[in-house]
C-alpha positions in Angstrom: -94.3 -42.0 125.6 -97.2 -40.3 125.2 -98.2 -36.8 125.5 -101.0 -37.5 128.2 -101.1 -39.9 131.3 -104.5 -39.9 133.3 -103.7 -40.7 137.5 -106.6 -42.0 139.1 -107.1 -44.2 142.3 -109.5 -46.9 143.9 -110.6 -44.5 146.5 -110.1 -41.1 147.7 -107.1 -39.9 149.7 -104.5 -42.6 148.8 -101.7 -40.7 148.0 -102.3 -40.5 144.0 -101.6 -36.3 144.6 -98.1 -37.2 145.6 -97.5 -40.1 143.1 -98.9 -37.0 140.4 -96.6 -35.0 141.8 -93.8 -37.2 141.8 -94.5 -38.6 138.1 -94.7 -34.7 136.8 -91.2 -34.1 138.2 -89.6 -37.5 136.7 -91.1 -36.2 133.3 -90.1 -32.5 133.8 -93.9 -32.0 132.4 -97.2 -30.3 133.0 -99.6 -31.3 135.7 -103.7 -30.3 135.7 -106.7 -30.9 138.1 -109.7 -30.9 136.4 -112.2 -30.1 139.3 -110.9 -29.4 142.9 -113.2 -29.9 145.9 -112.6 -28.3 149.0 -110.4 -25.1 148.9 -109.9 -24.6 153.2 -105.8 -25.2 153.1 -103.5 -26.6 150.6 -105.1 -27.7 147.4 -103.8 -31.0 145.5 -102.4 -28.2 142.6 -100.7 -26.4 145.6 -99.6 -29.6 146.8 -98.0 -30.8 143.2 -96.9 -27.4 142.5 -94.7 -27.4 146.2 -93.4 -31.0 145.3 -93.0 -32.0 141.6 -90.1 -29.2 140.8 -91.2 -27.9 138.2 -90.9 -24.5 137.0 -94.0 -22.0 137.3 -96.8 -22.2 135.4 -96.4 -25.9 134.9 -99.4 -26.5 137.4 -102.4 -25.7 135.3 -105.5 -23.4 136.5 -108.8 -26.0 137.3 -111.5 -25.9 135.1 -113.7 -26.1 138.1 -112.5 -24.6 142.3 -115.7 -26.0 144.4 -115.6 -24.8 148.2 -116.7 -27.9 149.8 -114.7 -31.1 150.3 -117.4 -33.1 149.6 -118.0 -35.7 146.1 -117.6 -33.3 143.2 -121.7 -33.4 142.0 -122.5 -32.4 145.7 -120.0 -29.8 146.1 -121.3 -28.6 142.8 -124.6 -28.2 143.5 -123.9 -27.0 147.0 -121.9 -23.8 144.7 -125.0 -23.7 142.7 -123.2 -24.7 139.6 -123.0 -27.6 137.3 -119.8 -29.4 136.1 -119.9 -29.4 132.1 -118.1 -32.0 130.3 -117.6 -29.5 127.5 -114.9 -27.9 130.1 -112.5 -30.6 130.6 -110.6 -30.1 127.4 -106.9 -30.3 128.1 -104.1 -27.9 126.3 -102.0 -28.8 123.7 -98.1 -28.8 125.4 -94.3 -29.6 124.5 -94.0 -32.3 127.4 -96.1 -34.7 129.1 -99.5 -33.7 130.9 -100.1 -35.7 134.1 -104.1 -35.2 134.3 -105.4 -36.3 138.1 -108.9 -37.4 138.6 -111.1 -36.7 141.9 -111.8 -40.0 143.9 -111.9 -43.2 142.4 -113.0 -44.2 139.2 -117.1 -44.2 139.7 -116.5 -41.1 141.3 -119.8 -38.5 140.0 -119.1 -35.5 138.1 -122.7 -34.1 137.9 -125.9 -36.7 138.1 -125.4 -37.6 134.6 -121.6 -38.4 134.3 -118.9 -39.8 136.6 -115.1 -39.7 136.3 -114.7 -43.0 134.7 -117.1 -41.5 131.8 -114.8 -39.3 130.7 -111.7 -41.1 130.6 -113.4 -43.6 128.2 -114.7 -40.1 126.4 -110.4 -39.3 126.0 -109.3 -42.6 125.8 -105.5 -41.5 127.7 -103.7 -44.2 129.0 -104.3 -44.4 132.9 -102.1 -45.2 136.0 -104.4 -46.5 138.8 -103.2 -45.5 142.5 -103.8 -48.2 145.0 -103.1 -48.9 148.5 -101.4 -52.1 149.8 -102.9 -52.5 152.7 -105.8 -55.3 153.0 -108.3 -55.0 151.5 -106.8 -53.7 148.0 -106.6 -56.7 145.7 -110.2 -56.5 146.1 -111.0 -53.0 145.3 -108.1 -52.4 142.7 -109.3 -55.8 140.4 -112.1 -54.1 140.6 -111.2 -50.9 139.0 -109.6 -52.5 136.8 -112.0 -54.4 135.5 -114.1 -51.1 135.1 -111.5 -49.7 133.3 -111.5 -53.1 130.8 -115.0 -52.9 130.4 -114.8 -49.5 128.7 -111.7 -50.3 126.4 -109.1 -47.3 128.3 -106.1 -48.4 128.4 -104.2 -49.4 131.4 -100.8 -48.7 131.5 -100.4 -50.5 134.9 -100.9 -50.3 139.0 -98.6 -48.0 140.7 -98.8 -49.1 144.7 -98.4 -46.5 147.4 -97.6 -47.4 151.0 -95.5 -50.6 152.8 -94.5 -53.1 150.6 -96.9 -56.0 150.4 -95.5 -58.6 147.5 -97.5 -61.2 147.9 -100.8 -58.4 147.1 -99.0 -56.2 144.3 -97.8 -59.7 142.5 -101.6 -61.1 142.9 -103.3 -58.0 141.3 -100.3 -57.9 138.7 -101.2 -61.6 137.8 -105.5 -61.3 138.3 -105.4 -58.1 136.8 -103.2 -58.7 133.7 -101.3 -55.9 134.6 -98.2 -54.4 134.6 -96.8 -53.5 138.2 -95.1 -50.3 137.8 -93.1 -49.7 140.9 -94.3 -48.6 144.8 -93.8 -45.2 146.3 -93.6 -45.4 150.0 -95.2 -43.1 152.6 -92.3 -40.4 152.9 -91.7 -38.6 155.9 -90.5 -36.4 155.7 -92.3 -35.2 152.5 -90.3 -32.9 150.8 -89.4 -32.4 146.8 -86.0 -34.3 147.8 -87.3 -37.3 149.5 -90.2 -37.4 146.6 -87.7 -37.6 143.8 -85.2 -39.8 145.6 -88.1 -42.6 146.3 -89.8 -41.9 142.7 -86.4 -42.6 141.4 -86.1 -45.7 143.6 -89.5 -47.1 143.1 -90.1 -46.3 139.1 -88.1 -47.0 136.3 -89.3 -44.4 133.5 -88.5 -46.8 130.7 -90.9 -49.7 132.4 -93.8 -46.6 132.5 -93.0 -45.5 128.8 -92.8 -49.7 127.7 -96.9 -49.9 129.8 -97.7 -46.9 128.0 -96.7 -48.4 124.6 -98.7 -51.8 125.0 -101.8 -49.8 126.4 -102.3 -47.9 123.6 -101.5 -50.5 121.1 -103.9 -52.5 122.9 -106.8 -50.1 122.8 -106.3 -49.3 118.8 -106.6 -52.6 118.1 -109.9 -53.0 119.8 -111.0 -50.1 118.3 -109.7 -51.1 114.8 -111.4 -54.6 114.8 -114.8 -52.8 115.9 -114.5 -50.8 112.3 -113.9 -53.8 110.4 -116.8 -55.3 112.2 -119.4 -52.6 111.8 -121.9 -51.6 113.8 -124.4 -54.9 114.7 -127.2 -52.8 113.6 -126.2 -51.3 110.5 -128.2 -52.5 107.5 -127.1 -54.1 104.2 -128.6 -50.9 102.8 -126.2 -48.4 104.8 -128.9 -47.8 107.0 -129.1 -48.0 110.6 -131.9 -50.7 113.1 -133.0 -48.5 116.0 -132.0 -48.5 119.2 -133.3 -50.9 121.4 -135.0 -50.2 124.8 
């Protein structure tokens, strides 16, 4: 399995932090939230530290901690800073690293860059978290299309909520992506109940297999592009100027 996995979602507040905590615990890995907005109450990193059952030090510090619970770009502006994408680099670690984005794929980091742009640059396998509630088919398929349009490897969809089997099957079929499993809403939500739910709802072997397929697929696309060359390349090795 890859050493790094990105967790993103179709929207904010869908439960991807709880899923990320469960996955990091199952993998006995590390967790990293690059940017946190909103510091009143428990942060996402603190939630993961409480729920994942990982040794101290496995939850890495955020690159940016922003005061206001707003969209990242706006929260940063209020704090008088600009999020620099060069700061969002991850370390080499001995065990898997679970990286959690903020909000949805199109959430802006600054006035020029969205999270999906960073994911495209990273080219790490992505698990897309999605609700099972009404409207999830549209939101999830749009997110899948956005990832595929940028050749970002998709490991599959992790559903969160009550089982809605037809919606889950429909998304997997129309999106042509694996259905990795489902995490129900837990009450109480504790390290023990989360671990049991992850073991019951997700198969690590399936996740590992989905990762291999995602990485292989993107590698094939990149190889094909390399063989084809840049469409602006001239036979003499020079390059046509950009259009527009």
